[in-house]
N, CA and C atoms as an extended XYZ file, in Angstrom:
495
Properties=species:S:1:pos:R:3:atomname:S:1:resname:S:1:resid:I:1 pbc="F F F"
N       -30.966       -7.068       -3.840 N   UNK     1
C       -30.765       -6.705       -2.439 CA  UNK     1
C       -30.946       -5.193       -2.264 C   UNK     1
N       -31.712       -4.795       -1.255 N   UNK     2
C       -32.001       -3.423       -1.047 CA  UNK     2
C       -30.784       -2.684       -0.465 C   UNK     2
N       -30.627       -1.446       -0.820 N   UNK     3
C       -29.515       -0.637       -0.355 CA  UNK     3
C       -29.729       -0.334        1.109 C   UNK     3
N       -28.621       -0.249        1.829 N   UNK     4
C       -28.689        0.160        3.215 CA  UNK     4
C       -28.911        1.628        3.277 C   UNK     4
N       -29.564        2.130        4.370 N   UNK     5
C       -29.743        3.584        4.471 CA  UNK     5
C       -28.421        4.279        4.681 C   UNK     5
N       -28.388        5.548        4.274 N   UNK     6
C       -27.195        6.393        4.480 CA  UNK     6
C       -27.214        6.867        5.942 C   UNK     6
N       -26.069        6.713        6.607 N   UNK     7
C       -25.925        7.188        7.973 CA  UNK     7
C       -25.250        8.558        7.985 C   UNK     7
N       -25.705        9.426        8.841 N   UNK     8
C       -25.034       10.705        9.016 CA  UNK     8
C       -24.368       10.712       10.376 C   UNK     8
N       -23.121       11.119       10.432 N   UNK     9
C       -22.376       11.068       11.644 CA  UNK     9
C       -21.607       12.397       11.755 C   UNK     9
N       -21.638       13.034       12.914 N   UNK    10
C       -20.918       14.275       13.139 CA  UNK    10
C       -19.677       13.976       13.978 C   UNK    10
N       -18.528       14.337       13.413 N   UNK    11
C       -17.269       14.147       14.148 CA  UNK    11
C       -16.098       14.149       13.218 C   UNK    11
N       -14.997       13.605       13.650 N   UNK    12
C       -13.710       13.568       12.953 CA  UNK    12
C       -13.589       12.297       12.126 C   UNK    12
N       -13.602       12.420       10.829 N   UNK    13
C       -13.585       11.277        9.931 CA  UNK    13
C       -12.332       10.389       10.132 C   UNK    13
N       -11.263       10.966       10.641 N   UNK    14
C       -10.054       10.208       10.832 CA  UNK    14
C       -10.156        9.201       11.959 C   UNK    14
N       -11.192        9.277       12.774 N   UNK    15
C       -11.364        8.317       13.848 CA  UNK    15
C       -12.203        7.084       13.475 C   UNK    15
N       -12.729        7.047       12.337 N   UNK    16
C       -13.639        5.976       11.981 CA  UNK    16
C       -12.929        4.699       11.527 C   UNK    16
N       -13.262        3.582       12.159 N   UNK    17
C       -12.685        2.308       11.817 CA  UNK    17
C       -13.584        1.557       10.815 C   UNK    17
N       -13.486        1.995        9.558 N   UNK    18
C       -14.279        1.402        8.455 CA  UNK    18
C       -13.338        0.791        7.424 C   UNK    18
N       -13.905        0.229        6.439 N   UNK    19
C       -13.086       -0.294        5.359 CA  UNK    19
C       -12.375        0.868        4.618 C   UNK    19
N       -13.083        1.975        4.438 N   UNK    20
C       -12.497        3.163        3.773 CA  UNK    20
C       -13.069        4.449        4.243 C   UNK    20
N       -12.260        5.463        4.315 N   UNK    21
C       -12.733        6.794        4.466 CA  UNK    21
C       -12.324        7.540        3.179 C   UNK    21
N       -13.113        8.510        2.791 N   UNK    22
C       -12.814        9.288        1.558 CA  UNK    22
C       -12.151       10.549        1.985 C   UNK    22
N       -11.109       10.878        1.244 N   UNK    23
C       -10.380       12.138        1.442 CA  UNK    23
C       -10.786       13.114        0.367 C   UNK    23
N       -11.235       14.319        0.770 N   UNK    24
C       -11.547       15.380       -0.171 CA  UNK    24
C       -10.188       15.948       -0.607 C   UNK    24
N        -9.538       15.302       -1.579 N   UNK    25
C        -8.163       15.597       -1.922 CA  UNK    25
C        -8.068       16.697       -2.983 C   UNK    25
N        -6.841       17.201       -3.098 N   UNK    26
C        -6.536       18.042       -4.224 CA  UNK    26
C        -5.885       17.191       -5.297 C   UNK    26
N        -5.628       17.770       -6.488 N   UNK    27
C        -5.142       16.977       -7.646 CA  UNK    27
C        -3.773       16.349       -7.415 C   UNK    27
N        -2.957       16.924       -6.514 N   UNK    28
C        -1.615       16.382       -6.325 CA  UNK    28
C        -1.672       15.087       -5.415 C   UNK    28
N        -2.697       14.989       -4.586 N   UNK    29
C        -2.881       13.940       -3.594 CA  UNK    29
C        -1.824       14.014       -2.490 C   UNK    29
N        -1.163       15.140       -2.382 N   UNK    30
C        -0.037       15.264       -1.390 CA  UNK    30
C        -0.432       16.061       -0.169 C   UNK    30
N        -1.663       16.124        0.128 N   UNK    31
C        -2.093       16.815        1.322 CA  UNK    31
C        -2.445       18.265        1.084 C   UNK    31
N        -3.107       18.879        2.042 N   UNK    32
C        -3.526       20.286        1.910 CA  UNK    32
C        -4.129       20.715        3.203 C   UNK    32
N        -5.166       21.500        3.102 N   UNK    33
C        -5.889       22.002        4.293 CA  UNK    33
C        -7.148       21.138        4.561 C   UNK    33
N        -7.877       21.574        5.535 N   UNK    34
C        -9.156       20.931        5.868 CA  UNK    34
C        -9.034       19.467        6.130 C   UNK    34
N       -10.011       18.699        5.614 N   UNK    35
C       -10.045       17.246        5.844 CA  UNK    35
C        -8.857       16.566        5.185 C   UNK    35
N        -8.398       17.067        4.069 N   UNK    36
C        -7.214       16.487        3.358 CA  UNK    36
C        -5.971       16.538        4.303 C   UNK    36
N        -5.719       17.665        4.905 N   UNK    37
C        -4.605       17.802        5.815 CA  UNK    37
C        -4.787       16.932        7.031 C   UNK    37
N        -5.972       16.902        7.566 N   UNK    38
C        -6.276       16.086        8.783 CA  UNK    38
C        -6.038       14.592        8.538 C   UNK    38
N        -6.455       14.147        7.365 N   UNK    39
C        -6.279       12.723        7.015 CA  UNK    39
C        -4.757       12.400        6.836 C   UNK    39
N        -4.080       13.295        6.152 N   UNK    40
C        -2.629       13.035        5.955 CA  UNK    40
C        -1.845       13.040        7.287 C   UNK    40
N        -2.261       13.962        8.159 N   UNK    41
C        -1.547       14.046        9.472 CA  UNK    41
C        -1.863       12.781       10.275 C   UNK    41
N        -3.101       12.343       10.295 N   UNK    42
C        -3.510       11.188       11.084 CA  UNK    42
C        -2.934        9.896       10.523 C   UNK    42
N        -2.794        9.814        9.195 N   UNK    43
C        -2.355        8.608        8.563 CA  UNK    43
C        -0.805        8.381        8.679 C   UNK    43
N        -0.091        9.448        8.898 N   UNK    44
C         1.387        9.369        9.016 CA  UNK    44
C         2.092        9.385        7.701 C   UNK    44
N         3.422        9.276        7.782 N   UNK    45
C         4.233        9.439        6.563 CA  UNK    45
C         4.069        8.363        5.483 C   UNK    45
N         3.527        7.221        5.860 N   UNK    46
C         3.311        6.162        4.860 CA  UNK    46
C         2.314        6.600        3.795 C   UNK    46
N         1.322        7.389        4.180 N   UNK    47
C         0.307        7.815        3.214 CA  UNK    47
C         0.890        8.720        2.142 C   UNK    47
N         1.642        9.741        2.552 N   UNK    48
C         2.242       10.635        1.594 CA  UNK    48
C         3.200        9.892        0.681 C   UNK    48
N         3.948        8.925        1.188 N   UNK    49
C         4.856        8.138        0.350 CA  UNK    49
C         4.076        7.358       -0.685 C   UNK    49
N         2.943        6.749       -0.278 N   UNK    50
C         2.140        5.962       -1.219 CA  UNK    50
C         1.493        6.924       -2.273 C   UNK    50
N         1.011        8.085       -1.812 N   UNK    51
C         0.407        9.024       -2.713 CA  UNK    51
C         1.339        9.593       -3.787 C   UNK    51
N         2.594        9.750       -3.349 N   UNK    52
C         3.637       10.258       -4.323 CA  UNK    52
C         3.743        9.311       -5.517 C   UNK    52
N         3.551        8.008       -5.262 N   UNK    53
C         3.704        7.008       -6.347 CA  UNK    53
C         2.516        7.034       -7.299 C   UNK    53
N         1.397        7.639       -6.896 N   UNK    54
C         0.166        7.661       -7.727 CA  UNK    54
C         0.273        8.751       -8.837 C   UNK    54
N         1.053        9.763       -8.643 N   UNK    55
C         1.185       10.788       -9.682 CA  UNK    55
C         0.011       11.747       -9.816 C   UNK    55
N        -0.761       11.913       -8.771 N   UNK    56
C        -1.908       12.845       -8.830 CA  UNK    56
C        -3.169       12.150       -9.263 C   UNK    56
N        -4.196       13.012       -9.454 N   UNK    57
C        -5.525       12.513       -9.788 CA  UNK    57
C        -6.329       13.663      -10.384 C   UNK    57
N        -6.921       13.493      -11.559 N   UNK    58
C        -7.747       14.561      -12.116 CA  UNK    58
C        -9.033       14.818      -11.357 C   UNK    58
N        -9.581       15.980      -11.476 N   UNK    59
C       -10.859       16.399      -10.856 CA  UNK    59
C       -11.968       15.458      -11.326 C   UNK    59
N       -12.727       14.991      -10.355 N   UNK    60
C       -13.851       14.112      -10.611 CA  UNK    60
C       -13.494       12.606      -10.470 C   UNK    60
N       -12.202       12.330      -10.398 N   UNK    61
C       -11.738       10.956      -10.271 CA  UNK    61
C       -11.329       10.632       -8.853 C   UNK    61
N       -10.974        9.373       -8.628 N   UNK    62
C       -10.578        8.920       -7.289 CA  UNK    62
C        -9.451        7.872       -7.398 C   UNK    62
N        -8.689        7.794       -6.334 N   UNK    63
C        -7.588        6.796       -6.200 CA  UNK    63
C        -7.667        6.181       -4.855 C   UNK    63
N        -7.183        4.960       -4.668 N   UNK    64
C        -7.228        4.295       -3.377 CA  UNK    64
C        -5.854        3.986       -2.879 C   UNK    64
N        -5.699        4.163       -1.588 N   UNK    65
C        -4.412        3.813       -0.892 CA  UNK    65
C        -4.751        3.051        0.386 C   UNK    65
N        -3.743        2.523        1.042 N   UNK    66
C        -3.930        1.963        2.363 CA  UNK    66
C        -4.214        3.077        3.336 C   UNK    66
N        -4.720        2.699        4.528 N   UNK    67
C        -5.032        3.668        5.556 CA  UNK    67
C        -3.842        4.049        6.416 C   UNK    67
N        -2.787        3.253        6.365 N   UNK    68
C        -1.542        3.459        7.166 CA  UNK    68
C        -1.925        3.586        8.636 C   UNK    68
N        -1.687        4.696        9.302 N   UNK    69
C        -1.906        4.795       10.719 CA  UNK    69
C        -3.325        5.126       11.136 C   UNK    69
N        -4.241        5.218       10.199 N   UNK    70
C        -5.643        5.478       10.458 CA  UNK    70
C        -6.340        4.187       10.943 C   UNK    70
N        -7.434        4.287       11.645 N   UNK    71
C        -8.230        3.096       11.995 CA  UNK    71
C        -8.912        2.521       10.701 C   UNK    71
N        -9.135        3.315        9.677 N   UNK    72
C        -9.697        2.846        8.428 CA  UNK    72
C        -8.675        2.070        7.668 C   UNK    72
N        -9.080        0.975        7.002 N   UNK    73
C        -8.125        0.166        6.257 CA  UNK    73
C        -7.604        0.828        4.990 C   UNK    73
N        -8.474        1.681        4.375 N   UNK    74
C        -8.105        2.333        3.126 CA  UNK    74
C        -8.512        3.806        3.179 C   UNK    74
N        -7.863        4.588        2.318 N   UNK    75
C        -8.290        5.968        2.028 CA  UNK    75
C        -8.589        5.998        0.536 C   UNK    75
N        -9.741        6.510        0.194 N   UNK    76
C       -10.071        6.769       -1.215 CA  UNK    76
C        -9.992        8.263       -1.365 C   UNK    76
N        -9.108        8.726       -2.248 N   UNK    77
C        -8.868       10.105       -2.480 CA  UNK    77
C        -9.701       10.556       -3.655 C   UNK    77
N       -10.671       11.414       -3.396 N   UNK    78
C       -11.569       11.927       -4.433 CA  UNK    78
C       -11.295       13.427       -4.643 C   UNK    78
N       -11.075       13.787       -5.857 N   UNK    79
C       -10.779       15.219       -6.152 CA  UNK    79
C       -12.034       15.905       -6.658 C   UNK    79
N       -12.569       16.791       -5.795 N   UNK    80
C       -13.761       17.491       -6.122 CA  UNK    80
C       -13.443       18.758       -6.923 C   UNK    80
N       -14.492       19.342       -7.465 N   UNK    81
C       -14.309       20.564       -8.261 CA  UNK    81
C       -14.282       21.834       -7.384 C   UNK    81
N       -13.583       22.832       -7.857 N   UNK    82
C       -13.677       24.139       -7.290 CA  UNK    82
C       -14.942       24.785       -7.838 C   UNK    82
N       -15.729       25.398       -6.977 N   UNK    83
C       -16.939       26.075       -7.371 CA  UNK    83
C       -16.641       27.343       -8.114 C   UNK    83
N       -17.141       27.455       -9.341 N   UNK    84
C       -16.922       28.646      -10.137 CA  UNK    84
C       -18.224       29.223      -10.638 C   UNK    84
N       -19.325       28.976       -9.866 N   UNK    85
C       -20.604       29.513      -10.248 CA  UNK    85
C       -21.647       28.519      -10.748 C   UNK    85
N       -21.202       27.323      -11.069 N   UNK    86
C       -22.098       26.251      -11.461 CA  UNK    86
C       -22.267       25.999      -12.949 C   UNK    86
N       -21.724       26.874      -13.790 N   UNK    87
C       -21.891       26.684      -15.210 CA  UNK    87
C       -20.730       25.960      -15.903 C   UNK    87
N       -19.791       25.472      -15.146 N   UNK    88
C       -18.644       24.814      -15.731 CA  UNK    88
C       -18.537       23.316      -15.463 C   UNK    88
N       -19.730       22.717      -15.221 N   UNK    89
C       -19.769       21.263      -14.987 CA  UNK    89
C       -19.488       20.820      -13.587 C   UNK    89
N       -19.499       21.758      -12.607 N   UNK    90
C       -19.154       21.426      -11.264 CA  UNK    90
C       -20.070       20.284      -10.678 C   UNK    90
N       -21.376       20.386      -10.975 N   UNK    91
C       -22.301       19.349      -10.437 CA  UNK    91
C       -21.905       17.937      -10.957 C   UNK    91
N       -21.625       17.873      -12.227 N   UNK    92
C       -21.276       16.561      -12.808 CA  UNK    92
C       -19.926       16.032      -12.263 C   UNK    92
N       -18.988       16.996      -12.087 N   UNK    93
C       -17.670       16.524      -11.534 CA  UNK    93
C       -17.794       16.046      -10.099 C   UNK    93
N       -18.629       16.757       -9.311 N   UNK    94
C       -18.853       16.313       -7.943 CA  UNK    94
C       -19.528       14.938       -7.925 C   UNK    94
N       -20.571       14.775       -8.699 N   UNK    95
C       -21.222       13.466       -8.728 CA  UNK    95
C       -20.240       12.382       -9.155 C   UNK    95
N       -19.380       12.642      -10.065 N   UNK    96
C       -18.360       11.672      -10.512 CA  UNK    96
C       -17.433       11.289       -9.343 C   UNK    96
N       -17.099       12.232       -8.494 N   UNK    97
C       -16.283       11.910       -7.313 CA  UNK    97
C       -16.924       10.814       -6.483 C   UNK    97
N       -18.206       10.972       -6.214 N   UNK    98
C       -18.913        9.984       -5.413 CA  UNK    98
C       -18.966        8.637       -6.151 C   UNK    98
N       -19.344        8.652       -7.420 N   UNK    99
C       -19.433        7.431       -8.214 CA  UNK    99
C       -18.112        6.683       -8.287 C   UNK    99
N       -17.030        7.424       -8.555 N   UNK   100
C       -15.724        6.834       -8.707 CA  UNK   100
C       -15.201        6.290       -7.389 C   UNK   100
N       -15.514        6.973       -6.253 N   UNK   101
C       -15.103        6.469       -4.960 CA  UNK   101
C       -15.857        5.174       -4.632 C   UNK   101
N       -17.145        5.169       -4.914 N   UNK   102
C       -17.965        3.980       -4.686 CA  UNK   102
C       -17.521        2.819       -5.567 C   UNK   102
N       -17.170        3.100       -6.791 N   UNK   103
C       -16.688        2.099       -7.721 CA  UNK   103
C       -15.383        1.454       -7.145 C   UNK   103
N       -14.428        2.262       -6.691 N   UNK   104
C       -13.240        1.758       -6.090 CA  UNK   104
C       -13.517        0.887       -4.877 C   UNK   104
N       -14.505        1.291       -4.048 N   UNK   105
C       -14.856        0.525       -2.861 CA  UNK   105
C       -15.356       -0.859       -3.293 C   UNK   105
N       -16.213       -0.908       -4.258 N   UNK   106
C       -16.750       -2.186       -4.709 CA  UNK   106
C       -15.670       -3.008       -5.402 C   UNK   106
N       -14.810       -2.343       -6.220 N   UNK   107
C       -13.743       -3.070       -6.888 CA  UNK   107
C       -12.756       -3.741       -5.926 C   UNK   107
N       -12.663       -3.161       -4.694 N   UNK   108
C       -11.758       -3.698       -3.697 CA  UNK   108
C       -12.527       -4.488       -2.588 C   UNK   108
N       -13.712       -4.834       -2.926 N   UNK   109
C       -14.566       -5.681       -1.980 CA  UNK   109
C       -14.738       -5.087       -0.614 C   UNK   109
N       -14.881       -3.744       -0.556 N   UNK   110
C       -15.083       -3.083        0.685 CA  UNK   110
C       -16.563       -3.056        1.011 C   UNK   110
N       -16.907       -2.990        2.300 N   UNK   111
C       -18.342       -3.040        2.624 CA  UNK   111
C       -18.779       -1.765        3.406 C   UNK   111
N       -17.845       -0.962        3.784 N   UNK   112
C       -18.212        0.310        4.539 CA  UNK   112
C       -17.280        1.458        4.066 C   UNK   112
N       -17.944        2.629        3.928 N   UNK   113
C       -17.239        3.761        3.450 CA  UNK   113
C       -17.822        5.029        4.043 C   UNK   113
N       -16.976        6.015        4.369 N   UNK   114
C       -17.399        7.314        4.895 CA  UNK   114
C       -16.942        8.407        4.025 C   UNK   114
N       -17.805        9.343        3.732 N   UNK   115
C       -17.521       10.512        2.889 CA  UNK   115
C       -17.578       11.786        3.716 C   UNK   115
N       -16.622       12.692        3.537 N   UNK   116
C       -16.805       14.065        4.049 CA  UNK   116
C       -17.645       14.806        3.045 C   UNK   116
N       -17.917       16.066        3.335 N   UNK   117
C       -18.685       16.901        2.396 CA  UNK   117
C       -17.691       17.475        1.362 C   UNK   117
N       -17.506       16.699        0.298 N   UNK   118
C       -16.447       16.990       -0.744 CA  UNK   118
C       -16.717       18.348       -1.383 C   UNK   118
N       -15.679       19.169       -1.511 N   UNK   119
C       -15.647       20.453       -2.222 CA  UNK   119
C       -16.360       21.575       -1.501 C   UNK   119
N       -16.879       21.343       -0.247 N   UNK   120
C       -17.662       22.417        0.383 CA  UNK   120
C       -16.786       23.329        1.264 C   UNK   120
N       -15.543       22.972        1.454 N   UNK   121
C       -14.617       23.816        2.280 CA  UNK   121
C       -14.046       24.894        1.445 C   UNK   121
N       -12.712       24.893        1.325 N   UNK   122
C       -12.066       25.943        0.590 CA  UNK   122
C       -12.373       25.950       -0.891 C   UNK   122
N       -12.955       24.851       -1.437 N   UNK   123
C       -13.350       24.822       -2.845 CA  UNK   123
C       -14.638       25.564       -3.083 C   UNK   123
N       -15.381       25.921       -2.033 N   UNK   124
C       -16.512       26.808       -2.125 CA  UNK   124
C       -17.778       26.302       -2.687 C   UNK   124
N       -17.942       24.950       -2.874 N   UNK   125
C       -19.195       24.457       -3.367 CA  UNK   125
C       -20.322       24.681       -2.381 C   UNK   125
N       -21.461       25.234       -2.788 N   UNK   126
C       -22.535       25.444       -1.837 CA  UNK   126
C       -22.945       24.134       -1.122 C   UNK   126
N       -22.952       24.171        0.194 N   UNK   127
C       -23.111       22.937        1.022 CA  UNK   127
C       -24.449       22.198        0.736 C   UNK   127
N       -25.534       22.963        0.605 N   UNK   128
C       -26.818       22.341        0.355 CA  UNK   128
C       -26.872       21.693       -1.024 C   UNK   128
N       -26.351       22.296       -1.979 N   UNK   129
C       -26.282       21.761       -3.339 CA  UNK   129
C       -25.395       20.506       -3.374 C   UNK   129
N       -24.248       20.557       -2.737 N   UNK   130
C       -23.312       19.481       -2.679 CA  UNK   130
C       -23.933       18.288       -1.950 C   UNK   130
N       -24.684       18.538       -0.864 N   UNK   131
C       -25.303       17.491       -0.106 CA  UNK   131
C       -26.330       16.721       -0.944 C   UNK   131
N       -27.125       17.479       -1.741 N   UNK   132
C       -28.131       16.835       -2.591 CA  UNK   132
C       -27.466       16.013       -3.693 C   UNK   132
N       -26.362       16.482       -4.222 N   UNK   133
C       -25.616       15.722       -5.219 CA  UNK   133
C       -25.032       14.439       -4.613 C   UNK   133
N       -24.476       14.561       -3.440 N   UNK   134
C       -23.885       13.412       -2.737 CA  UNK   134
C       -24.945       12.342       -2.510 C   UNK   134
N       -26.072       12.702       -1.919 N   UNK   135
C       -27.130       11.748       -1.616 CA  UNK   135
C       -27.680       11.104       -2.881 C   UNK   135
N       -27.926       11.911       -3.871 N   UNK   136
C       -28.483       11.391       -5.168 CA  UNK   136
C       -27.480       10.393       -5.780 C   UNK   136
N       -26.192       10.748       -5.758 N   UNK   137
C       -25.171        9.892       -6.382 CA  UNK   137
C       -25.020        8.556       -5.656 C   UNK   137
N       -25.057        8.646       -4.303 N   UNK   138
C       -24.932        7.416       -3.504 CA  UNK   138
C       -26.160        6.528       -3.689 C   UNK   138
N       -27.305        7.108       -3.624 N   UNK   139
C       -28.545        6.290       -3.805 CA  UNK   139
C       -28.647        5.684       -5.148 C   UNK   139
N       -28.158        6.343       -6.187 N   UNK   140
C       -28.256        5.807       -7.558 CA  UNK   140
C       -27.206        4.725       -7.765 C   UNK   140
N       -26.202        4.677       -6.971 N   UNK   141
C       -25.112        3.774       -7.203 CA  UNK   141
C       -25.081        2.478       -6.410 C   UNK   141
N       -25.134        2.631       -5.108 N   UNK   142
C       -24.748        1.536       -4.201 CA  UNK   142
C       -25.802        0.435       -4.129 C   UNK   142
N       -25.288       -0.682       -3.747 N   UNK   143
C       -26.133       -1.803       -3.459 CA  UNK   143
C       -26.018       -2.079       -1.995 C   UNK   143
N       -25.239       -3.121       -1.617 N   UNK   144
C       -25.091       -3.406       -0.188 CA  UNK   144
C       -23.810       -2.888        0.377 C   UNK   144
N       -23.679       -1.541        0.418 N   UNK   145
C       -22.507       -0.884        0.906 CA  UNK   145
C       -22.957        0.053        1.980 C   UNK   145
N       -22.373       -0.055        3.176 N   UNK   146
C       -22.704        0.835        4.310 CA  UNK   146
C       -22.000        2.173        4.064 C   UNK   146
N       -22.827        3.218        3.886 N   UNK   147
C       -22.308        4.535        3.550 CA  UNK   147
C       -22.609        5.533        4.681 C   UNK   147
N       -21.559        6.186        5.159 N   UNK   148
C       -21.686        7.215        6.182 CA  UNK   148
C       -21.295        8.549        5.597 C   UNK   148
N       -22.121        9.528        5.755 N   UNK   149
C       -21.813       10.907        5.419 CA  UNK   149
C       -21.359       11.615        6.668 C   UNK   149
N       -20.104       12.159        6.663 N   UNK   150
C       -19.497       12.691        7.888 CA  UNK   150
C       -19.579       14.231        7.847 C   UNK   150
N       -20.116       14.757        8.882 N   UNK   151
C       -20.174       16.234        9.058 CA  UNK   151
C       -19.187       16.649       10.158 C   UNK   151
N       -18.353       17.603        9.945 N   UNK   152
C       -17.493       18.043       10.965 CA  UNK   152
C       -18.196       18.933       11.987 C   UNK   152
N       -19.304       19.564       11.585 N   UNK   153
C       -20.013       20.454       12.468 CA  UNK   153
C       -21.548       20.269       12.399 C   UNK   153
N       -22.273       20.823       13.340 N   UNK   154
C       -23.703       20.637       13.413 CA  UNK   154
C       -24.447       21.206       12.206 C   UNK   154
N       -23.961       22.325       11.669 N   UNK   155
C       -24.599       22.933       10.472 CA  UNK   155
C       -24.540       21.996        9.268 C   UNK   155
N       -23.409       21.393        9.079 N   UNK   156
C       -23.261       20.461        7.956 CA  UNK   156
C       -24.075       19.190        8.177 C   UNK   156
N       -24.133       18.707        9.426 N   UNK   157
C       -24.981       17.519        9.729 CA  UNK   157
C       -26.401       17.840        9.409 C   UNK   157
N       -26.847       18.983        9.708 N   UNK   158
C       -28.285       19.375        9.438 CA  UNK   158
C       -28.519       19.398        7.927 C   UNK   158
N       -27.598       19.977        7.199 N   UNK   159
C       -27.730       19.996        5.710 CA  UNK   159
C       -27.770       18.608        5.144 C   UNK   159
N       -26.900       17.751        5.608 N   UNK   160
C       -26.868       16.360        5.108 CA  UNK   160
C       -28.148       15.602        5.462 C   UNK   160
N       -28.668       15.835        6.651 N   UNK   161
C       -29.910       15.173        7.063 CA  UNK   161
C       -31.056       15.642        6.165 C   UNK   161
N       -31.073       16.919        5.864 N   UNK   162
C       -32.172       17.459        5.018 CA  UNK   162
C       -32.057       16.839        3.613 C   UNK   162
N       -30.820       16.672        3.106 N   UNK   163
C       -30.681       16.100        1.769 CA  UNK   163
C       -31.098       14.636        1.743 C   UNK   163
N       -30.952       13.946        2.856 N   UNK   164
C       -31.409       12.552        2.889 CA  UNK   164
C       -32.921       12.395        2.992 C   UNK   164
N       -33.546       13.500        3.414 N   UNK   165
C       -34.997       13.586        3.441 CA  UNK   165
C       -35.627       12.613        4.341 C   UNK   165
């Protein structure tokens, strides 16, 4: 079966009614700034309670929870790398985030998933490089899974569109 095309959508990931949205989480999984904080605020106290039970998550890996008060049924928390210049395996860790999130989606029989631009905010990963890694990882992995890349702003949407070619 041919893979579905990647959709690019500009807006607030917390408003999407999909099987899963991906949280660009930190290793504690207990919330933070940017998209992580927005998802935790929108999901309500049930999400933090569930995340506390998970005991954190290493960089490059992912964990799944319920969506709680979000329109999405699940949240997949993927911990991206902090950019330190590119010589410390950051590309491989970022690609692993996407692969591990997609694996969780398939393991839980999900059919739709949305990703933010993981690691491009306060973690400082160059947006164009991160977008190419995201698209390459998704195209190499998925089969019949509807994937949306979410851009919070027009500049990010443009970068994602260019990466999709």
